[in-house]
C-alpha positions as CSV (number, residue, x, y, z in Angstrom):
1,M,-9.3,8.6,-6.6
2,R,-11.7,5.8,-7.6
3,A,-11.7,3.7,-4.4
4,Y,-15.0,2.0,-5.1
5,C,-14.3,1.2,-8.7
6,A,-11.0,-0.4,-7.7
7,L,-12.7,-2.3,-5.0
8,T,-15.4,-3.7,-7.3
9,I,-13.4,-4.6,-10.4
10,A,-9.9,-5.5,-9.2
11,P,-10.7,-8.6,-7.1
12,L,-10.3,-12.3,-8.1
13,V,-10.6,-15.4,-6.1
14,F,-11.0,-19.2,-6.3
15,G,-13.0,-21.8,-4.5
16,C,-11.4,-24.6,-2.5
17,V,-11.5,-28.4,-3.2
18,T,-11.7,-30.3,0.1
19,G,-8.8,-32.6,0.6
20,T,-8.4,-35.6,2.8
21,V,-5.4,-37.3,4.4
22,S,-5.5,-41.0,4.5
23,G,-3.9,-43.1,7.3
24,P,-4.6,-44.3,10.8
25,T,-6.3,-42.0,13.3
26,P,-4.1,-41.7,16.4
27,T,-5.2,-40.5,19.7
28,P,-5.4,-38.4,21.8
29,Q,-6.2,-34.9,20.4
30,C,-3.3,-32.5,20.3
31,A,-3.0,-29.9,23.1
32,E,-2.5,-26.3,22.2
33,G,1.0,-25.5,21.0
34,T,3.9,-27.8,19.9
35,I,2.8,-31.2,18.5
36,P,4.9,-34.0,20.1
37,S,6.8,-36.3,17.8
38,S,4.8,-39.2,19.1
39,G,1.8,-37.8,17.1
40,C,-1.7,-36.6,17.9
41,M,-4.9,-35.4,16.1
42,C,-5.1,-31.7,15.1
43,G,-8.0,-30.6,13.0
44,G,-9.0,-34.2,12.3
45,T,-5.6,-35.0,10.9
46,A,-2.7,-37.0,12.4
47,Q,0.4,-34.8,12.9
48,T,3.8,-35.3,14.3
49,T,5.4,-31.9,13.7
50,G,4.4,-28.3,13.7
51,Y,1.8,-26.6,16.0
52,C,-1.8,-27.1,16.8
53,D,-3.6,-23.7,17.1
54,S,-7.2,-24.0,18.2
55,G,-7.6,-27.2,16.3
56,T,-5.8,-25.9,13.2
57,W,-2.4,-27.3,12.1
58,Q,0.3,-24.9,11.1
59,S,4.0,-25.3,10.3
60,T,5.3,-22.3,12.2
61,Q,4.2,-21.0,15.5
62,S,2.2,-17.7,15.4
63,V,3.8,-14.8,17.3
64,C,1.8,-12.6,19.6
65,A,1.7,-9.0,18.4
66,S,3.9,-6.7,20.5
67,P,1.9,-4.6,23.1
68,T,1.1,-1.0,22.5
69,F,0.8,1.8,25.1
70,N,-1.8,4.6,25.2
71,P,-0.8,7.3,25.8
72,V,2.6,6.7,24.2
73,G,5.8,7.2,26.1
74,G,7.2,10.7,26.5
75,T,7.3,13.6,28.9
76,Y,4.2,14.7,30.7
77,D,3.4,17.4,33.2
78,S,1.4,15.1,35.5
79,S,0.7,11.4,36.2
80,Q,-0.7,9.3,33.4
81,S,-3.1,6.4,33.2
82,V,-1.6,4.1,30.6
83,T,-3.5,1.3,28.8
84,V,-1.4,-1.6,27.6
85,S,-2.9,-3.9,24.9
86,T,-2.1,-6.2,22.1
87,L,-3.7,-6.9,18.6
88,T,-3.6,-10.6,19.3
89,S,-7.1,-11.5,20.4
90,G,-7.2,-13.6,23.6
91,A,-3.6,-13.0,24.5
92,T,-2.5,-12.1,28.0
93,V,-0.3,-9.1,28.5
94,Y,2.3,-8.9,31.2
95,C,3.6,-5.4,32.2
96,G,5.7,-3.7,34.8
97,T,9.0,-1.9,35.5
98,T,11.2,-5.0,35.3
99,N,12.5,-6.6,32.1
100,P,10.9,-9.0,31.5
101,P,7.7,-8.1,33.5
102,T,6.2,-10.8,35.7
103,T,2.8,-9.4,36.5
104,V,-0.4,-9.6,34.4
105,C,-1.4,-6.1,33.3
106,S,-4.3,-4.5,35.2
107,N,-5.3,-1.5,33.0
108,P,-5.0,1.3,33.4
109,V,-1.4,1.4,34.7
110,A,-0.8,4.4,37.0
111,V,2.5,6.2,36.0
112,T,3.0,8.7,38.8
113,S,6.7,9.2,38.4
114,S,9.4,8.8,35.7
115,M,9.9,5.2,34.7
116,T,10.2,2.7,31.9
117,L,7.3,0.4,31.3
118,Y,8.0,-3.1,29.9
119,A,5.3,-5.4,28.4
120,F,4.9,-8.5,26.4
121,A,2.0,-10.6,25.2
122,T,1.6,-14.4,25.6
123,M,-1.0,-17.0,24.6
124,T,-1.1,-20.8,24.5
125,G,-0.1,-22.0,21.0
126,Y,1.6,-18.7,20.2
127,A,5.2,-17.6,20.7
128,D,5.6,-14.7,23.2
129,S,5.9,-11.3,21.6
130,P,9.1,-9.3,22.0
131,V,9.3,-7.2,25.1
132,A,8.3,-3.6,24.4
133,A,9.9,-0.9,26.5
134,V,8.4,2.6,26.7
135,P,9.9,5.4,28.9
136,Y,7.8,8.0,30.6
137,T,9.0,11.2,32.2
138,I,6.6,12.9,34.7
139,G,7.1,16.6,35.5
140,S,10.2,18.5,36.4
141,S,11.1,21.2,39.0
142,T,12.3,24.7,38.4
143,C,16.1,25.0,38.6
144,G,17.7,27.3,41.2
145,D,20.5,29.6,40.2
146,G,23.8,27.9,39.8
147,L,25.0,24.4,38.9
148,I,22.3,21.9,37.8
149,S,22.6,18.6,39.6
150,S,19.4,16.9,38.5
151,T,16.7,17.3,35.8
152,C,14.9,20.6,36.2
153,E,13.5,23.5,34.1
154,C,15.6,26.6,33.4
155,G,13.7,29.2,31.4
156,G,10.9,26.7,30.6
157,T,13.2,24.0,29.2
158,S,14.3,20.9,31.0
159,Y,18.1,20.3,31.6
160,A,20.1,17.8,33.6
161,S,23.5,19.5,33.5
162,G,25.1,22.9,33.0
163,Y,24.2,26.1,34.9
164,C,20.9,28.0,35.3
165,C,21.5,31.7,35.6
166,G,18.2,33.4,36.1
167,A,16.1,32.1,33.3
168,N,19.2,31.3,31.1
169,H,20.9,28.0,30.7
170,Q,24.6,28.0,29.9
171,A,27.6,25.7,29.9
172,G,29.8,27.8,32.3
173,P,29.2,29.2,35.8
174,C,27.0,32.2,36.3
175,N,28.6,35.7,36.3
176,V,31.3,34.3,34.0
177,A,31.7,35.6,30.5
178,P,29.8,33.3,28.1
179,L,31.8,30.8,26.1
180,Q,31.3,30.1,22.4
181,V,29.1,27.0,21.7
182,A,31.1,24.1,20.2
183,T,30.9,23.6,16.5
184,P,28.4,20.9,15.4
185,T,29.4,17.6,14.0
186,F,27.5,15.3,11.5
187,S,26.9,11.6,11.8
188,P,27.4,9.9,9.4
189,V,30.3,12.0,8.1
190,A,30.5,13.5,4.6
191,G,30.5,11.1,1.7
192,T,28.1,8.8,-0.2
193,V,25.0,7.6,1.7
194,A,21.9,5.8,0.7
195,Q,19.0,7.9,-0.4
196,G,16.8,8.5,2.7
197,T,19.6,8.3,5.2
198,T,18.9,10.2,8.4
199,V,21.8,12.5,9.6
200,T,22.2,13.5,13.2
201,V,23.8,16.7,14.1
202,S,25.2,17.3,17.6
203,S,27.3,19.7,19.7
204,S,29.5,18.9,22.7
205,T,28.0,22.0,24.4
206,V,25.4,20.7,26.8
207,G,21.9,22.1,26.1
208,A,22.8,23.7,22.8
209,T,20.1,23.9,20.2
210,I,21.0,22.7,16.7
211,Y,19.9,24.5,13.5
212,V,20.5,22.8,10.2
213,D,19.4,23.1,6.6
214,Q,20.8,24.0,3.2
215,N,21.0,27.7,3.9
216,N,24.1,29.5,5.3
217,P,23.5,30.3,8.1
218,P,20.8,27.7,8.8
219,T,17.5,28.7,10.2
220,T,15.7,25.4,10.7
221,Q,15.8,23.8,14.1
222,G,17.3,20.2,14.0
223,P,19.0,18.1,15.2
224,T,18.3,15.6,12.3
225,F,17.6,15.8,8.6
226,T,17.1,13.3,5.7
227,V,19.3,13.1,2.6
228,G,16.9,12.9,-0.3
229,S,19.5,13.8,-2.9
230,A,23.1,14.9,-3.2
231,G,23.7,18.3,-1.7
232,T,25.4,20.5,1.0
233,W,24.0,21.2,4.5
234,Y,25.0,23.8,7.1
235,A,24.6,23.5,10.9
236,Q,25.0,25.9,13.8
237,A,24.6,25.4,17.5
238,K,23.1,28.1,19.8
239,L,22.7,28.3,23.6
240,S,21.3,31.2,25.6
241,G,24.1,33.0,27.5
242,S,26.8,31.7,25.1
243,S,27.9,33.0,21.7
244,D,26.8,31.0,18.7
245,S,29.0,28.3,17.3
246,A,30.8,28.5,14.0
247,V,28.8,27.2,11.0
248,A,29.7,23.7,10.1
249,T,29.2,22.3,6.6
250,V,28.9,18.8,5.1
251,A,28.3,17.4,1.6
252,Y,26.6,14.1,0.7
253,T,26.1,12.2,-2.5
254,T,23.4,9.5,-2.7
255,G,23.6,5.9,-3.6
256,A,20.9,3.2,-3.6
257,E,17.2,3.8,-3.1
258,W,15.2,2.4,-0.2
259,I,13.6,-0.2,-2.4
260,D,17.0,-1.6,-3.4
261,S,17.4,-3.1,0.1
262,S,13.8,-3.4,1.2
263,F,10.9,-5.7,0.5
264,L,7.7,-3.6,0.3
265,I,4.8,-4.7,2.6
266,G,1.9,-2.4,2.0
267,V,-1.8,-1.9,2.5
268,W,-4.1,-0.3,-0.1
269,G,-6.6,2.6,0.4
270,M,-6.6,3.0,4.2
271,P,-7.7,6.3,5.7
272,S,-5.1,8.1,7.8
273,T,-6.9,7.0,11.0
274,R,-6.3,3.3,10.2
275,L,-2.6,3.5,9.3
276,A,-1.4,3.0,12.9
277,D,-3.2,-0.3,13.2
278,W,-1.6,-1.5,10.0
279,K,1.8,-0.3,11.1
280,A,1.4,-2.4,14.2
281,R,0.7,-5.4,12.1
282,G,4.0,-5.1,10.4
283,I,3.6,-3.2,7.1
284,N,6.2,-0.7,6.0
285,T,4.3,1.2,3.2
286,A,0.9,2.9,2.8
287,V,-0.3,2.7,-0.8
288,V,-2.9,5.1,-2.2
289,V,-5.1,7.4,-0.2
290,G,-8.6,6.1,0.7
291,G,-11.7,7.9,-0.6
292,G,-15.0,9.1,0.9
293,C,-13.7,9.6,4.5
294,G,-13.3,13.3,4.8
295,A,-10.2,14.6,6.5
296,A,-8.9,11.1,7.0
297,C,-8.7,10.8,3.2
298,D,-7.1,14.3,2.6
299,V,-3.8,13.6,0.9
300,T,-1.9,16.1,3.0
301,N,-3.2,14.8,6.3
302,W,-2.7,11.2,5.1
303,N,0.9,12.0,4.1
304,D,1.6,13.6,7.5
305,T,0.2,10.7,9.4
306,A,2.1,8.1,7.4
307,E,5.4,10.1,7.8
308,S,4.8,10.4,11.6
309,L,4.5,6.6,11.8
310,G,7.6,6.0,9.8
311,L,5.7,4.5,6.8
312,K,6.8,4.9,3.2
313,Q,4.1,6.0,0.8
314,V,2.9,5.4,-2.7
315,R,0.2,8.1,-3.5
316,P,-0.8,10.8,-5.9
317,P,1.2,14.1,-5.6
318,L,0.3,16.7,-3.0
319,P,-1.9,19.6,-4.2
320,N,1.4,21.4,-5.1
321,P,3.5,18.5,-6.6
322,S,6.7,20.5,-6.1
323,D,6.2,20.1,-2.4
324,D,7.1,16.4,-2.9
325,I,10.5,17.1,-4.4
326,G,13.2,15.6,-2.1
327,R,10.6,13.8,0.1
328,T,12.3,10.5,0.9
329,S,9.3,8.9,2.6
330,L,7.5,9.1,-0.7
331,L,8.5,6.1,-2.8
332,A,6.4,6.9,-5.9
333,W,3.6,9.0,-7.3
334,A,0.6,6.8,-8.1
335,F,-1.6,7.0,-11.2
336,S,-5.3,6.6,-11.1
337,D,-6.2,3.0,-10.1
338,E,-6.5,0.3,-12.9
339,P,-6.2,2.6,-16.0
340,N,-6.4,-0.5,-18.2
341,Q,-10.1,-1.2,-17.5
342,N,-12.8,-0.6,-20.0
343,C,-13.2,3.2,-20.4
344,S,-16.9,3.0,-19.5
345,A,-15.7,1.7,-16.1
346,G,-13.3,4.6,-15.5
347,G,-10.2,3.4,-17.4
348,Y,-7.7,5.6,-19.2
349,T,-5.9,5.2,-22.5
350,A,-2.2,4.6,-22.6
351,Q,-1.9,8.0,-24.3
352,Q,-3.6,9.7,-21.3
353,I,-1.4,8.0,-18.8
354,C,1.7,8.9,-20.8
355,S,0.7,12.5,-20.9
356,Q,0.4,12.6,-17.1
357,F,3.7,10.7,-16.8
358,N,5.5,13.3,-18.9
359,G,4.0,16.1,-16.9
360,W,5.1,14.6,-13.6
361,K,8.6,14.0,-14.8
362,A,8.8,17.6,-15.9
363,I,8.2,18.6,-12.2
364,D,10.5,16.0,-10.6
365,P,12.5,13.8,-13.0
366,N,13.8,11.7,-10.1
367,R,10.4,10.7,-8.7
368,R,9.3,7.2,-9.3
369,T,5.8,6.5,-10.6
370,W,3.5,3.5,-9.8
371,T,0.6,2.0,-11.7
372,T,-1.8,-0.6,-10.4
373,Y,-3.3,-2.6,-13.3
374,S,-6.4,-4.7,-13.4
375,G,-5.1,-8.2,-13.7
376,L,-8.4,-9.4,-15.1
377,D,-8.0,-7.0,-18.1
378,F,-4.6,-8.2,-19.1
379,P,-4.6,-10.2,-22.4
380,M,-3.0,-13.4,-21.1
381,G,-3.1,-16.3,-23.5
382,A,-6.7,-16.7,-24.7
383,G,-7.5,-13.9,-22.3
384,P,-10.4,-13.7,-19.8
385,N,-13.8,-13.0,-21.3
386,Y,-14.1,-9.5,-20.1
387,S,-14.2,-6.1,-21.8
388,W,-10.8,-5.0,-23.1
389,N,-9.6,-1.5,-22.5
390,C,-10.6,1.5,-24.5
391,N,-7.5,1.5,-26.7
392,T,-8.6,-1.2,-29.2
393,S,-10.8,-4.2,-29.6
394,T,-8.1,-6.5,-31.2
395,L,-5.9,-8.8,-29.1
396,S,-2.7,-8.1,-31.0
397,N,-3.0,-4.3,-30.8
398,Y,-4.2,-4.5,-27.2
399,T,-1.1,-6.5,-26.2
400,S,1.2,-4.1,-28.0
401,A,-0.3,-1.2,-26.1
402,Y,1.4,-2.4,-22.9
403,P,5.2,-2.3,-23.8
404,N,4.7,0.7,-26.0
405,G,2.2,2.5,-23.9
406,Y,1.2,1.7,-20.3
407,F,4.5,0.0,-19.3
408,A,6.6,2.6,-21.1
409,C,5.0,5.3,-19.0
410,T,5.5,4.0,-15.5
411,D,8.5,3.1,-13.4
412,W,6.9,0.4,-11.2
413,A,4.1,-1.9,-12.2
414,S,1.6,-3.7,-10.0
415,G,-1.4,-5.9,-10.6
416,D,-4.5,-7.0,-8.7
417,A,-6.2,-10.3,-9.4
418,Y,-7.6,-12.3,-6.5
419,P,-7.9,-16.0,-6.9
420,V,-10.3,-16.9,-4.1
421,D,-12.8,-14.1,-4.6
422,F,-12.7,-14.4,-8.4
423,S,-13.5,-18.1,-8.6
424,I,-16.7,-17.5,-6.6
425,W,-17.6,-14.1,-7.8
426,R,-17.3,-15.1,-11.5
427,S,-18.2,-18.8,-11.0
428,K,-14.9,-20.0,-12.4
429,P,-12.7,-22.9,-11.3
430,F,-10.2,-22.0,-8.6
431,S,-6.6,-21.4,-9.8
432,M,-3.8,-19.4,-8.3
433,S,-2.8,-18.7,-11.9
434,T,-5.4,-16.0,-11.9
435,M,-2.9,-14.1,-9.8
436,T,0.4,-15.4,-11.0
437,A,-0.4,-15.0,-14.7
438,Q,-0.6,-11.2,-14.3
439,L,2.9,-11.2,-12.8
440,D,4.2,-13.3,-15.7
441,F,2.6,-10.9,-18.2
442,M,4.2,-7.9,-16.6
443,R,7.6,-9.6,-16.4
444,T,7.3,-10.5,-20.1
445,Y,6.4,-7.1,-21.4
446,A,8.2,-4.9,-18.8
447,P,11.2,-7.1,-17.8
448,L,13.3,-4.2,-16.4
449,K,10.7,-2.8,-14.1
450,L,10.1,-3.6,-10.5
451,M,6.8,-5.5,-10.0
452,F,4.5,-5.7,-7.0
453,N,1.4,-7.9,-6.3
454,Y,-1.9,-7.3,-4.5
455,I,-3.0,-9.9,-1.9
456,E,-6.6,-10.5,-1.0
457,A,-7.0,-10.0,2.8
458,S,-10.7,-10.1,3.2
459,R,-13.9,-11.7,1.7
460,V,-13.9,-8.8,-0.9
461,N,-17.1,-9.5,-2.9
462,Q,-18.2,-12.6,-1.0
463,T,-21.4,-12.5,1.2
464,S,-20.0,-15.3,3.4
465,I,-16.9,-15.2,5.5
466,G,-16.8,-19.0,5.2
467,T,-16.0,-18.8,1.5
468,S,-13.3,-16.1,1.7
469,V,-9.6,-16.4,1.7
470,T,-7.9,-18.3,4.6
471,G,-4.6,-17.7,6.3
472,A,-3.1,-20.7,4.5
473,Q,-4.3,-19.3,1.1
474,L,-3.0,-15.9,2.0
475,K,0.5,-17.3,2.8
476,S,0.5,-19.2,-0.4
477,E,-0.4,-16.1,-2.4
478,I,2.4,-14.2,-0.7
479,W,5.1,-16.7,-1.6
480,L,3.7,-17.4,-5.1
481,S,4.0,-13.7,-5.7
482,I,7.7,-13.9,-4.7
483,I,8.2,-17.0,-6.8
484,H,6.9,-15.1,-9.8
485,G,9.1,-12.1,-9.3
486,A,7.3,-9.6,-7.0
487,R,9.5,-7.2,-5.1
488,G,6.7,-6.4,-2.7
489,I,3.1,-7.2,-1.7
490,V,0.1,-4.9,-1.1
491,Y,-2.9,-6.1,0.9
492,F,-6.5,-5.4,-0.2
493,P,-8.5,-5.7,3.0
494,E,-11.6,-3.8,2.0
495,V,-15.0,-5.6,1.7
496,V,-17.5,-4.6,-1.1
497,A,-20.0,-7.5,-0.6
498,S,-23.7,-6.9,-1.2
499,D,-24.7,-8.0,2.3
500,V,-22.8,-5.2,4.1
501,G,-22.0,-2.7,1.3
502,F,-18.5,-1.2,1.9
503,R,-16.2,-2.0,4.8
504,W,-12.7,-0.7,5.4
505,D,-11.1,-3.8,6.9
506,G,-12.2,-7.4,6.7
507,S,-8.8,-8.9,7.5
508,G,-9.9,-10.2,10.9
509,C,-7.5,-8.0,12.8
510,T,-9.1,-6.2,15.7
511,P,-8.6,-2.5,15.3
512,S,-7.5,-0.2,18.1
513,L,-9.2,2.7,16.2
514,N,-12.7,2.5,14.8
515,P,-13.9,5.9,13.7
516,A,-17.5,6.2,12.9
517,F,-17.2,8.0,9.5
518,S,-19.1,6.8,6.5
519,P,-18.9,4.4,4.6
520,G,-18.9,1.5,7.1
521,A,-16.4,0.5,9.8
522,D,-14.8,-2.9,10.0
523,D,-16.1,-6.3,8.8
524,A,-16.5,-9.4,10.9
525,Q,-14.7,-8.1,13.9
526,S,-17.2,-9.6,16.4
527,S,-16.1,-13.0,15.3
528,G,-12.4,-12.3,15.6
529,D,-10.1,-13.9,13.0
530,P,-12.2,-16.9,11.9
531,N,-10.1,-17.6,8.8
532,G,-6.7,-17.0,10.4
533,V,-5.9,-14.2,7.9
534,C,-4.7,-11.6,10.5
535,A,-2.5,-14.2,12.3
536,A,-1.0,-15.3,9.0
537,M,-0.2,-11.8,8.0
538,V,1.5,-10.9,11.2
539,A,3.5,-14.2,11.2
540,E,4.6,-13.8,7.5
541,H,5.7,-10.2,8.0
542,I,8.3,-11.5,10.5
543,V,9.6,-14.0,7.9
544,L,9.6,-11.4,5.1
545,K,11.6,-8.9,7.1
546,A,14.1,-11.5,8.2
547,L,14.6,-12.8,4.7
548,T,14.6,-9.3,3.0
549,P,18.3,-9.5,2.1
550,V,17.5,-12.7,0.2
551,L,14.2,-11.5,-1.3
552,V,15.9,-8.4,-2.9
553,T,18.4,-10.5,-4.9
554,A,17.8,-11.5,-8.5
555,M,14.9,-13.8,-9.3
556,N,15.9,-17.4,-10.3
557,P,19.6,-16.6,-11.0
558,L,22.1,-18.8,-12.7
559,G,24.0,-21.0,-10.3
560,A,20.9,-22.8,-9.0
561,S,17.5,-24.1,-10.0
562,S,14.5,-26.0,-8.7
563,S,11.7,-27.8,-10.4
564,V,8.5,-29.4,-9.1
565,S,5.3,-31.0,-10.4
566,S,1.8,-29.6,-10.1
567,P,0.1,-28.5,-7.9
568,L,3.5,-27.2,-6.5
569,E,5.4,-24.2,-7.8
570,S,8.9,-23.2,-7.0
571,G,11.5,-20.5,-7.4
572,W,14.9,-19.7,-5.9
573,R,17.3,-17.0,-4.8
574,I,21.1,-17.0,-4.0
575,A,22.0,-15.0,-0.9
576,T,25.1,-12.8,-0.7
577,N,26.8,-15.5,1.4
578,G,26.2,-18.1,-1.3
579,D,23.3,-19.9,0.4
580,R,20.6,-21.2,-1.9
581,Y,17.0,-20.5,-1.0
582,F,14.4,-22.7,-2.7
583,F,10.8,-21.5,-2.2
584,V,8.1,-24.2,-2.8
585,A,4.3,-23.5,-2.5
586,N,1.3,-25.7,-2.8
587,T,-1.2,-23.9,-5.0
588,Q,-4.2,-26.1,-4.2
589,N,-6.4,-27.2,-1.3
590,T,-5.0,-30.8,-1.6
591,T,-2.4,-32.6,0.5
592,V,0.8,-33.7,-1.4
593,T,2.3,-36.5,0.5
594,N,5.2,-37.6,-1.8
595,A,6.5,-34.4,-3.3
596,S,9.9,-34.4,-5.2
597,I,11.8,-31.1,-5.4
598,T,14.7,-31.3,-7.9
599,V,17.4,-28.8,-7.0
600,T,20.7,-27.9,-8.6
601,G,23.6,-25.6,-7.6
602,T,24.2,-27.1,-4.1
603,S,26.5,-29.8,-3.0
604,S,24.9,-30.2,0.4
605,A,23.5,-33.5,1.5
606,T,20.8,-31.8,3.6
607,A,18.8,-28.6,3.5
608,S,17.3,-26.8,6.5
609,V,13.6,-25.9,6.3
610,Y,13.4,-22.3,7.3
611,G,11.3,-21.6,10.4
612,E,10.4,-25.3,10.9
613,S,13.3,-26.5,13.1
614,R,13.9,-29.5,10.8
615,S,16.0,-30.5,7.9
616,V,15.6,-32.7,4.9
617,N,17.9,-34.9,2.9
618,I,19.1,-34.0,-0.6
619,S,19.5,-37.3,-2.4
620,G,20.7,-37.3,-6.0
621,G,19.6,-33.6,-6.2
622,V,16.1,-34.4,-5.0
623,I,14.3,-33.3,-1.8
624,A,11.4,-35.5,-0.7
625,D,8.8,-33.8,1.4
626,A,5.0,-33.4,2.1
627,F,2.8,-30.4,1.8
628,Q,-0.5,-29.6,3.5
629,P,-3.1,-27.6,1.5
630,F,-1.6,-24.3,0.4
631,E,1.5,-25.0,2.5
632,V,4.8,-23.3,1.8
633,H,8.3,-24.7,2.6
634,I,11.6,-22.7,2.3
635,Y,14.7,-24.9,1.9
636,V,18.1,-23.5,2.6
637,A,21.3,-25.2,1.4
638,Q,24.9,-24.2,0.8
């Protein structure tokens, strides 16, 4: 794992051009929250729509992060002191035993008996978080002999029904011949299911323990299992004092993969101790194991942590790659980072990658593979003036090495090129094409492969937070990735700037865990989220998840179209219900006041603007609208 090489070479970024908005200057200043239609000043600019958040205008209202509970809900032998908190800095948390709670949290909360705690976070200018509900069970008594009327322990296990006969729990009365445990059933029933489906096995006999696996009889305690591939499973139910059930059997075939109906939202290179924080921010995938952090970067520990959090993974194989066969939480095996770099910088030839690819496929032909390429080293057009990879020094041969080499020996392709960081780091003019051109290159030479794009979520190489990516730029990068065909995004939050060395997380999100291993901890946490990057991530994850059924459809399909003029870019999707979604992003730090978006494939006279509580007219196939710097609008029409 070359964590530091990737951190140093992959990034790209661009500087911003200051834009101004002409017109009268209304008064008064906007209050926090919704901007009245009568108008007011927010961030020095007159606004009549949207939200004013600490003097910054935004089109959609940020949402407070849902509260977390420590310790988590569950069963405990004694009373617990629970701390309730939120990742949204400055938010007020309400908690209590009513839904919704009405009292401001006073940590720690004493949980002295079984209860369900409810909590939500609120802050001026932000939408309230969803109410989180966490149940706690405190202690249990020992059952007496006979009928169980309330929760108690029989033989060391808690039960709420049945009979306790000495230390044995059984369904029938004591001193009566034991009955046979009811045969288990499976949900869903036999048939075709999506790969990764979780099956629940149950028995109508109260208190029975389920055993289920692919052995007959089964020996692995259930009651759930995951269908990684087609096969047959066996289940049996057992209960002390009763005879074992008959063995039940079920057969499943598999259909679509997880990625077919999911939009990947990942983070790169985090130690296992940081994954819970990123899960709370809304990601669904952990990509590549971090390096240089001891046990927190051990691939087995990292995998176990990601699985326990319900995160999908993209990573190198386990020490014994065969242990990954059938593992549905693992989306793909990852090759060494950025193999297309110059060999002196740690790159690999296409021949080396193909050799490893063939070796992995011999172990598990069904396992996907993932390659992250250095977008700066792609030969796009005249090509950037950097070292080409170690395969050749001629552009024509170098280009052909991709479809016949690198791209031929991976299932999924991803690229990292960071516009904001690159423009300052390499003293180049700012352009989002630094990022989008790599997607276009991959789509041209690997048109049938799924593509993913990395998003800069920190200052990366910059020694000043003030010159790093902003929340608005991050949002624009996300939607430009989608416009150019990405089926998922991966955040790069690490910092490798000379003033601090290495830092794990410069996203501006305040961590709940901050272990003191080396190299360094987090960057710029004392100043909160100065560039709005963390808030933008959390807000966009809500939108990405809501629009996933649209985002997994074909890119720019027949039956619709959109076109715009620079500095705007656009793309479109057609939902399964026929609705047309037109994505339009401003690629520059300039205000576009009279934008024209030409659309086809819709007969609607209006289009709703997703997440903005407004609609726009479609006149003669043209939408007229305005865009703040790096702003994104999503138009929905039938």
